[in-house]
C-alpha positions as CSV (number, residue, x, y, z in Angstrom):
1,M,-45.6,-63.8,-2.8
2,K,-45.3,-60.7,-5.5
3,S,-48.0,-58.1,-5.0
4,K,-50.6,-57.5,-8.0
5,K,-50.0,-55.0,-10.4
6,Q,-51.8,-52.1,-10.3
7,I,-53.9,-51.6,-13.5
8,T,-52.9,-48.1,-15.2
9,L,-54.9,-46.2,-17.9
10,A,-51.8,-47.1,-20.4
11,D,-52.5,-50.6,-19.9
12,I,-56.2,-50.4,-20.7
13,A,-55.1,-48.2,-24.0
14,K,-52.6,-50.9,-24.8
15,K,-55.5,-54.0,-24.4
16,L,-57.9,-52.1,-26.7
17,N,-55.1,-50.5,-29.0
18,V,-56.2,-47.2,-28.8
19,S,-54.6,-44.3,-26.8
20,K,-55.2,-43.2,-23.4
21,V,-57.2,-39.7,-24.4
22,T,-59.8,-42.3,-26.0
23,V,-59.9,-44.5,-22.6
24,S,-59.8,-41.6,-20.4
25,K,-62.9,-39.5,-21.8
26,A,-64.7,-43.1,-22.5
27,L,-64.6,-43.2,-18.8
28,R,-65.1,-39.4,-18.4
29,N,-68.2,-39.9,-20.8
30,H,-67.0,-37.7,-22.9
31,S,-69.5,-36.9,-26.2
32,D,-66.1,-37.9,-28.8
33,I,-66.2,-41.2,-28.1
34,S,-69.1,-43.5,-29.1
35,S,-71.3,-45.5,-27.2
36,E,-69.3,-49.0,-28.6
37,M,-66.2,-47.7,-27.3
38,K,-67.3,-46.6,-23.9
39,K,-69.1,-50.0,-23.1
40,K,-65.8,-51.6,-24.4
41,V,-63.7,-49.3,-22.2
42,Q,-66.4,-50.2,-19.4
43,D,-66.1,-53.9,-19.6
44,L,-62.1,-54.2,-19.7
45,V,-62.5,-51.5,-16.9
46,D,-64.8,-54.0,-14.7
47,E,-62.9,-57.7,-16.0
48,L,-59.4,-55.6,-14.8
49,G,-60.7,-53.9,-11.4
50,Y,-59.1,-50.6,-13.1
51,T,-59.8,-47.7,-10.3
52,P,-59.3,-44.4,-11.3
53,N,-56.4,-41.9,-9.6
54,I,-58.9,-39.1,-9.0
55,I,-56.3,-37.5,-7.5
56,A,-54.0,-37.2,-10.3
57,R,-56.5,-36.5,-12.4
58,N,-57.8,-33.3,-10.2
59,L,-54.1,-32.2,-9.7
60,S,-54.0,-31.6,-13.8
61,A,-56.5,-29.0,-13.4
62,K,-55.2,-27.4,-9.7
63,K,-57.3,-28.7,-7.5
64,T,-57.6,-31.9,-5.5
65,R,-61.2,-31.5,-4.8
66,T,-60.2,-32.8,-1.0
67,I,-60.4,-31.5,2.3
68,G,-58.2,-32.1,5.2
69,L,-59.9,-32.5,8.2
70,V,-57.9,-32.5,11.9
71,I,-60.1,-33.2,14.7
72,P,-58.7,-34.1,18.6
73,K,-61.1,-37.0,19.1
74,I,-63.5,-39.4,17.4
75,N,-65.3,-41.1,20.2
76,H,-67.6,-38.0,21.5
77,H,-70.7,-37.1,20.5
78,F,-70.2,-33.4,19.2
79,F,-67.2,-34.3,17.2
80,A,-69.5,-37.5,15.7
81,E,-72.4,-35.1,14.8
82,A,-70.3,-32.2,13.1
83,I,-68.2,-35.1,11.1
84,E,-71.4,-36.9,10.1
85,S,-72.7,-33.4,8.8
86,I,-69.0,-32.2,7.3
87,Y,-69.5,-35.2,5.1
88,T,-72.9,-34.7,3.9
89,T,-72.3,-31.4,2.9
90,A,-68.8,-32.1,1.2
91,Q,-70.9,-35.2,-0.6
92,K,-73.2,-32.3,-2.1
93,S,-70.5,-30.0,-3.1
94,N,-68.2,-33.2,-4.5
95,Y,-65.5,-32.8,-2.5
96,E,-63.5,-35.5,-0.2
97,I,-62.7,-35.5,3.3
98,I,-59.2,-36.9,4.2
99,M,-59.6,-37.3,8.2
100,T,-57.3,-37.2,10.8
101,V,-57.4,-37.3,14.5
102,S,-54.9,-36.2,16.9
103,Q,-55.7,-37.6,19.4
104,E,-55.3,-34.3,21.9
105,N,-51.8,-35.2,21.1
106,V,-50.1,-31.4,19.7
107,D,-47.2,-33.4,18.2
108,H,-49.9,-35.8,16.3
109,E,-51.8,-32.7,15.1
110,Q,-49.1,-30.8,13.6
111,K,-47.7,-34.0,12.4
112,H,-51.4,-34.6,10.0
113,I,-51.8,-31.0,8.8
114,R,-48.3,-31.6,7.2
115,S,-49.1,-35.2,6.0
116,L,-52.2,-33.5,4.6
117,L,-50.6,-30.6,2.9
118,A,-48.5,-33.2,1.7
119,M,-51.5,-35.0,-0.1
120,R,-52.4,-31.4,-1.9
121,V,-55.9,-31.0,0.0
122,D,-57.6,-27.7,-1.0
123,G,-58.3,-26.8,2.5
124,L,-58.2,-27.7,5.9
125,L,-60.9,-28.0,8.7
126,I,-58.7,-27.9,12.3
127,S,-60.7,-28.8,16.0
128,V,-57.8,-28.0,18.1
129,S,-56.0,-30.6,20.5
130,E,-56.6,-29.6,24.1
131,N,-53.1,-28.6,24.5
132,T,-52.4,-26.7,21.8
133,T,-50.4,-23.4,22.5
134,D,-47.5,-23.4,20.2
135,T,-49.2,-21.5,16.8
136,E,-46.6,-21.2,14.7
137,I,-47.7,-24.0,12.2
138,F,-51.0,-22.1,11.4
139,K,-48.8,-18.9,10.8
140,D,-47.3,-20.7,8.4
141,L,-50.1,-21.7,6.8
142,K,-51.5,-18.4,6.6
143,K,-48.3,-16.9,5.0
144,R,-48.7,-19.6,2.0
145,H,-52.1,-19.0,1.8
146,V,-53.7,-22.1,3.0
147,P,-57.2,-22.1,3.4
148,L,-58.0,-22.9,6.6
149,V,-61.4,-22.6,9.1
150,F,-61.1,-23.6,13.1
151,F,-63.9,-24.7,14.4
152,D,-65.4,-25.7,17.9
153,R,-61.8,-25.1,19.5
154,V,-60.4,-22.3,17.9
155,I,-57.3,-19.9,17.9
156,E,-58.4,-16.2,17.5
157,G,-56.0,-13.5,15.9
158,L,-54.4,-15.3,13.1
159,G,-56.3,-14.4,10.4
160,F,-58.5,-17.4,10.3
161,N,-62.0,-17.5,9.8
162,C,-63.8,-19.3,13.1
163,I,-67.0,-20.9,13.9
164,T,-67.7,-22.0,17.5
165,S,-70.9,-22.2,20.0
166,D,-72.0,-19.5,21.9
167,D,-70.2,-21.2,25.3
168,E,-69.3,-18.3,27.4
169,K,-73.5,-17.4,27.2
170,G,-74.5,-21.3,27.7
171,S,-72.6,-21.4,30.4
172,Y,-73.6,-18.7,32.4
173,E,-77.3,-19.4,31.0
174,I,-77.2,-23.3,32.8
175,V,-75.6,-21.5,35.7
176,K,-78.2,-19.5,36.3
177,Y,-80.8,-22.0,35.6
178,A,-79.2,-23.6,38.6
179,I,-79.0,-20.9,40.7
180,E,-82.8,-19.9,40.2
181,Q,-83.3,-23.4,41.1
182,G,-82.2,-22.9,44.6
183,Y,-78.6,-24.1,44.5
184,R,-75.6,-21.6,45.9
185,K,-72.8,-24.1,46.4
186,I,-72.2,-24.8,42.6
187,G,-69.0,-26.2,41.4
188,H,-67.3,-26.2,38.4
189,I,-65.0,-29.3,36.6
190,G,-64.1,-27.1,33.8
191,G,-61.5,-27.7,31.1
192,Y,-58.1,-26.2,30.1
193,N,-57.8,-22.1,30.0
194,N,-55.6,-22.4,27.1
195,T,-58.3,-23.8,25.2
196,N,-61.1,-20.8,24.1
197,I,-64.1,-23.4,24.9
198,G,-62.2,-23.7,28.3
199,K,-61.6,-20.4,29.4
200,A,-65.3,-18.7,27.9
201,R,-67.5,-21.9,30.1
202,C,-65.3,-20.9,33.0
203,E,-66.2,-17.3,32.4
204,G,-69.7,-17.8,32.3
205,Y,-69.7,-20.0,35.2
206,L,-68.0,-17.1,37.2
207,R,-70.3,-14.1,35.8
208,A,-73.7,-16.1,36.8
209,L,-72.6,-16.5,40.2
210,K,-71.5,-13.0,40.4
211,E,-74.4,-11.6,39.1
212,A,-76.2,-13.5,41.6
213,G,-74.3,-12.6,44.6
214,I,-72.6,-15.5,44.9
215,E,-68.6,-15.4,45.9
216,P,-66.9,-17.7,43.9
217,D,-65.0,-20.3,45.6
218,P,-61.9,-20.9,43.8
219,A,-62.2,-24.4,46.2
220,C,-65.0,-25.5,43.8
221,L,-63.3,-25.0,40.9
222,I,-61.4,-27.6,39.6
223,C,-60.2,-27.6,35.6
224,G,-58.1,-30.3,33.8
225,G,-59.5,-31.7,30.8
226,F,-62.9,-32.4,29.1
227,S,-62.5,-36.8,28.8
228,V,-65.0,-39.0,31.5
229,N,-61.5,-39.5,33.0
230,D,-61.7,-35.9,33.9
231,G,-64.9,-36.0,35.0
232,Y,-64.3,-38.9,37.2
233,R,-60.9,-37.6,38.7
234,G,-62.5,-34.0,39.3
235,F,-65.0,-35.6,41.4
236,M,-63.0,-38.0,43.3
237,N,-61.1,-33.9,44.2
238,F,-64.3,-32.8,45.4
239,Y,-65.1,-35.9,47.6
240,N,-61.7,-36.8,48.8
241,N,-61.4,-33.1,50.2
242,K,-65.0,-33.3,52.0
243,N,-65.6,-30.4,49.5
244,L,-68.6,-32.0,48.1
245,P,-70.7,-28.4,46.4
246,Q,-74.9,-29.0,46.0
247,M,-74.5,-28.7,42.3
248,I,-71.7,-29.3,39.8
249,F,-71.2,-27.8,36.2
250,A,-69.1,-30.0,33.9
251,V,-67.4,-28.0,31.2
252,T,-68.5,-31.4,28.3
253,F,-70.9,-34.0,28.8
254,P,-68.2,-36.7,28.7
255,V,-67.1,-34.9,31.8
256,A,-70.7,-35.6,33.3
257,L,-70.7,-38.8,32.7
258,G,-66.9,-39.1,34.2
259,I,-69.4,-37.6,37.1
260,Y,-71.9,-40.4,37.1
261,R,-69.3,-42.9,37.3
262,A,-67.8,-41.5,40.6
263,V,-71.0,-40.8,42.0
264,E,-71.9,-45.1,41.2
265,E,-68.8,-46.1,42.5
266,L,-69.4,-44.1,45.8
267,G,-72.9,-45.3,45.8
268,L,-74.3,-42.0,45.9
269,N,-77.4,-40.8,44.3
270,I,-78.0,-38.0,41.3
271,P,-80.1,-35.7,42.4
272,R,-80.1,-36.5,46.0
273,D,-76.6,-36.6,47.5
274,I,-75.0,-34.2,44.6
275,D,-76.7,-32.6,41.5
276,V,-75.4,-32.1,37.8
277,V,-75.8,-29.9,35.0
278,S,-73.3,-29.7,31.5
279,F,-72.2,-27.9,28.6
280,G,-73.5,-30.2,25.9
281,D,-75.7,-33.0,25.4
282,A,-76.1,-36.6,23.1
283,S,-78.6,-38.2,21.9
284,Y,-78.2,-41.3,24.5
285,N,-78.9,-38.6,27.1
286,Q,-82.4,-39.7,27.8
287,F,-81.5,-43.5,28.6
288,L,-79.3,-41.9,31.5
289,N,-81.4,-42.3,34.8
290,P,-81.5,-39.1,35.4
291,S,-81.0,-37.7,32.5
292,I,-78.8,-34.8,32.5
293,T,-80.2,-31.1,32.1
294,G,-77.5,-28.9,29.8
295,V,-76.3,-26.3,27.3
296,H,-77.3,-28.1,23.7
297,Q,-74.7,-27.6,20.9
298,P,-75.6,-27.4,17.2
299,A,-72.6,-29.7,16.2
300,A,-74.5,-30.6,12.6
301,E,-74.9,-26.8,11.9
302,I,-71.2,-26.0,12.8
303,G,-70.2,-28.9,10.9
304,K,-71.8,-27.6,7.6
305,A,-71.6,-24.2,8.1
306,A,-67.6,-24.1,8.8
307,L,-67.0,-26.2,5.5
308,E,-69.3,-24.2,3.4
309,L,-67.4,-21.2,4.5
310,L,-64.0,-23.4,3.6
311,I,-65.4,-24.1,0.5
312,D,-66.3,-20.4,-0.3
313,Q,-62.6,-19.8,0.0
314,I,-61.1,-22.3,-2.0
315,E,-63.4,-21.6,-5.1
316,E,-62.9,-18.0,-4.0
317,K,-66.0,-17.1,-3.4
318,E,-65.5,-15.7,0.0
319,P,-62.0,-13.7,1.0
320,I,-59.7,-15.6,3.6
321,E,-59.8,-13.1,6.4
322,E,-60.3,-13.6,10.5
323,K,-64.5,-13.7,10.7
324,K,-66.1,-15.4,14.3
325,I,-69.0,-16.9,14.2
326,V,-70.9,-17.5,17.0
327,M,-73.9,-20.0,16.8
328,P,-76.8,-20.1,19.0
329,V,-77.2,-22.4,21.9
330,K,-79.9,-23.6,24.5
331,I,-81.0,-25.6,27.1
332,S,-81.8,-28.7,27.0
333,L,-84.2,-30.0,30.2
334,G,-83.3,-33.3,31.4
335,Q,-83.8,-34.6,35.1
336,T,-81.7,-32.9,37.0
337,C,-81.2,-29.9,38.3
338,I,-84.2,-29.8,39.9
339,K,-85.6,-27.7,42.3
340,K,-83.8,-27.5,45.4
341,E,-86.2,-27.6,48.4
342,K,-85.5,-24.8,51.2
């Protein structure tokens, strides 16, 4: 079966016996073209199903007005909210977003970056995978003067702008709050310390303990990922080693959900048998029983600010220099982390 031939600008011009320039101007509503000709062109375009090649058109102006987006996962409340904001902001600025998902795989991440560059995107928005340690591809982008902004999971020291939450302070504040509620044995199921968020959130956790005069127990600190499964495995590790703390600080909201799954499976109760706080929240937190007390991240604001900064660089309103923007966070109270009875 033969595939249907793609209708071109030349096909439209030939059928109307005019030049391609005339058709192109008519489609752009140019004042040089009469209303009668514009209508003829539009009627034929509708009849034949012609779709303009926007990329080719924009390349003639040295810009494609497209931005490449690389994220580690899509089924995550933070990234879902950030993506929504990025798309809304792009639409208002007349840019298109080409989104790719690394699925926490470094090879996929690098492949996506190369593919986006081959598509001639004007710039890149990147949140790196949890396993990204090799920075050579980013150093190459810097040498080629490719506009790039890291957001949420960032790599500092490469000369690119970065936008993050205040991960260290937010973690410090939530653990401090738990201590004020009477909890002393507080565990942490953390992420990878090679990522900025994993490292900063662990540092905030440790600072709060030390400030309260609580000696951190290495057995209460488990690192290894940001997903639901990581939370489940982390909790099972505590339980099987008979080392359940009073409170667990989860590095992400999905990790907290993994803890909930393990607790339910074991027939335990939150907050009677174990209590939980997390960095991050989600709109559906209100439907959990009990809802989780956690650190609220301004995901939409981070996505919007990251894209606006990148567009400023693309349009040369802002120099491509290393600048780290830290967005404030706040504690969002739920039904966990209740006052501990003495």
